[in-house]
N, C-alpha and C positions, 0 to 999 in steps of 0.2 A: 501898423503890423503888418497889413497887408502886404504890404510885399518881403517882408523874410518867408512870409510861406508861399510864397506865389516861387522864390527861388526856389524852393525846394523841392515840390510838386513840377516846379522846371527838370528841376535834376531827378530826378526821382522817374519821371519820362523815360527823358533821354537815359538813363545806365537800362530801362527795359527795351531802347532799341538796338542798344550794344549787342555787337557779333556776343559769343559765349564767349570763354576759352579752352583750350584744347589739353581736354582732362587723361590724356591716354599718354603709359607713361613709355617714355624710352626702349628703345628696342634691348635686351643685356646681352655680352657680349661684346668679344671688338669687335669694330666695325672696318673696310681696309680704304684706305683715299687715292687715290691717283695724282699722278704729277701735275698740276694745276700749268704749269710752262715747263718749256726741252731747261736741259742743263747747262746754268753757263760756267763762267772759263773767268779764273782768277786772270789776266795777262800778268808777263814778268812772277809769276807764283805762282806758275803751275794750274796742274784745273785742279777744278772744285769737287769733283768724284773719276773716280779710278777710272780709267780706258780713256781721259780726253786730251787734248792738247790745248796748250797755250797759247795765246797769236800772235804772229809773228809784227815784226815791228818793216815789218819787207818795205826799205825806199827811207827810210829817218836812219841817216846817219847823221852822227855826235863826229861834225869836221869844226874847225876853226871859225871859220864864217859866222854855224850857227850857234857856239857859243861869245861869237860879240854880238852874234842881236840878242841874244836872250838875253848879256852884259847892259846896255845898251838900254833898251826898253827896264826894264830893272832899275836901271841906274835912272833917267828919266821919269817914268810912274813915279819912284820916291822922290824926284828933286820937284813933284806936280804936286804930292802929296803933302810933301811938308812947308806950305806955305799958309798957314793959322789967321793972318794976317785980311784974306783974301774973302772975297764978297764970297754965296756962301752957289749960288751959280754957279759963278761963273772957277771957284775952282773943284764944283761935281766935272762941268763942261770937259777945263782943261783933261781932269784924270780917266774923262773917259772912255778916250783915245787909247792909251793901256790897255784898260781893263776889259775881261771878258762881258758875255753879258749879265752871267748872276753876279758876280762885282762889283758891275757898275748896278743892277737895281740894290746891293748887298748898302752901295758906298754912296749911294745918292743923297741917303736920309744925315748919315755925319757930320755934323756942325764941324770944323774944318776949323774953328778956334779950340776945339775940344783937342786937336790933337797936339802930344808936348816937345814935335820934332817941329826945327825950325827950317836946318839945312841936311844936305847929302854931307858929311865931313867924309868921303874918302870914296874906292871904285868897291867895287859889286867886286861878291872873290862866287861862283856858284860851284853850286854840289853837286852834281852830274850825272846819274846808271847811266850807262851804255849804252845795259841794256833795252832805258828805253826815253825813244825819239822824240816825245810827245808830250816829256816833262823835266821842269826842273828845281831844282832850289836854291832863289837868291838869295841873299847875306848883304843886305848895303846901308852900311853906316850909318849913324848921324850925330847929332852933340846928346840925343835923348838916347842913344846907344842902337845894336847895331839889327834891326828889321829885318826880316825873311821874309822873303817876299814865294810864291806860288807860281810857276810860268805853265801855262798850257796850248801849245800850235793843234791845233790839226791834218798835218804834212809837212811834210822836208819844205816846201815854199809859201807853207800858210806862214804869218804873223804870229810870233809871239804874243803872249797876253797875260796881264797880271791878274789868276783868280783870286792870292786870295794875299794879304798883307798881317802878318803876324807881330805884332809890337814885342820888344824887348822883352825880356821876360826881369824883374822889378831883383 
């Protein structure tokens, strides 16, 4: 019986040492707050704020070589992705060379045995936005349906990397 009494006494002692809560009422009326950061722009869709301009994609063009490289990366990434029988570590390492750092982290925990596709069944097709030289979407047919891949690059000479693989919708 002495232990519960000692615990209650210790709790009361601690609450007596705690600082008092601020009970001052908040000021009435509206308050004004300034911006915490400069206004940003939306690339490709115009400014988020009136009077701004969207960043240009200077130096990034869509020539046939850019399209061919994007298709090649999409097809190779899917060829590495559609191997459910391979050992997990080997699968992740082979796939990582085609992925962005974020996608590498995202897909490193995937168990290849859970990938329903086992092979690519045709060439990739691209959905190109001619005003955006930094990204493209590729459709890659597999025996489990067509996967959609988002590919990104950081410049006209930078390699294409897959940022996301979206499985077919049922």
